[in-house]
C-alpha positions, 0 to 999 in steps of 0.5 A, a space after each residue: 639832391 642837397 638839401 643843406 638848404 633846409 637845415 639853414 632854413 630852419 636855422 634861422 627861422 628858429 633864431 626868430 623865435 625869440 626876436 619874435 617873443 622879444 617883440 610881443 609877436 606870439 603867433 609870428 613865433 608860434 609859428 617860426 617855432 614850428 617851420 622850425 620844427 617842420 623842416 629840420 624834421 625834412 631835412 633828417 628825412 632828406 638825410 637818410 632817404 634822399 627826398 624830404 616829405 611834401 606833408 605839414 603835419 608833424 605827426 606825419 612827418 615824426 612817424 617818416 623820421 621814425 621810420 626812416 632811421 629807425 628809432 622807436 625812441 623818436 616815435 614814443 616820445 611823440 606819443 608820449 607828448 602829442 600835445 604839444 604836437 600838436 599845438 606846434 600843428 596848429 602853429 601852421 596853420 591857425 597863426 595865418 588863416 585863424 583869428 586864434 591868438 597864441 600867448 607869451 605863456 604858450 609860445 616859452 612853453 612850445 619852445 620848452 619841448 622843442 628845445 626838448 626834442 632836438 635834444 633827443 633827436 641829436 641823441 639818437 640819431 647823432 646831427 645838431 641842430 644846432 652847434 651852440 647850446 641852447 639856452 
């Protein structure tokens, strides 16, 4: 099964986060960030087991990622940063269906923690999210 499109889409969503931040489109920026992380996790799971989960819940996806690679460090990061994952997961639903407004500060914090998660995944699994370093 060709899953490379998930990696490309994930990177495309991630690239748009900073563009949308500069345009003060914080809800869309948060949504794109969630999509980037969600699709990246699905890509990694799919690459390992041949198919990706159909859930949209990051809590389930991170657990499945940890299981697929047999890496407890991933689950530990999740537990240590559960509020981050909850906020990012909220972006998937609330940015579209509820009147909640994300602030610049919130999105910047989500972005910072997302980069930390992506770096951790690179260290643990050895899979680069992006060829260039994060700013």
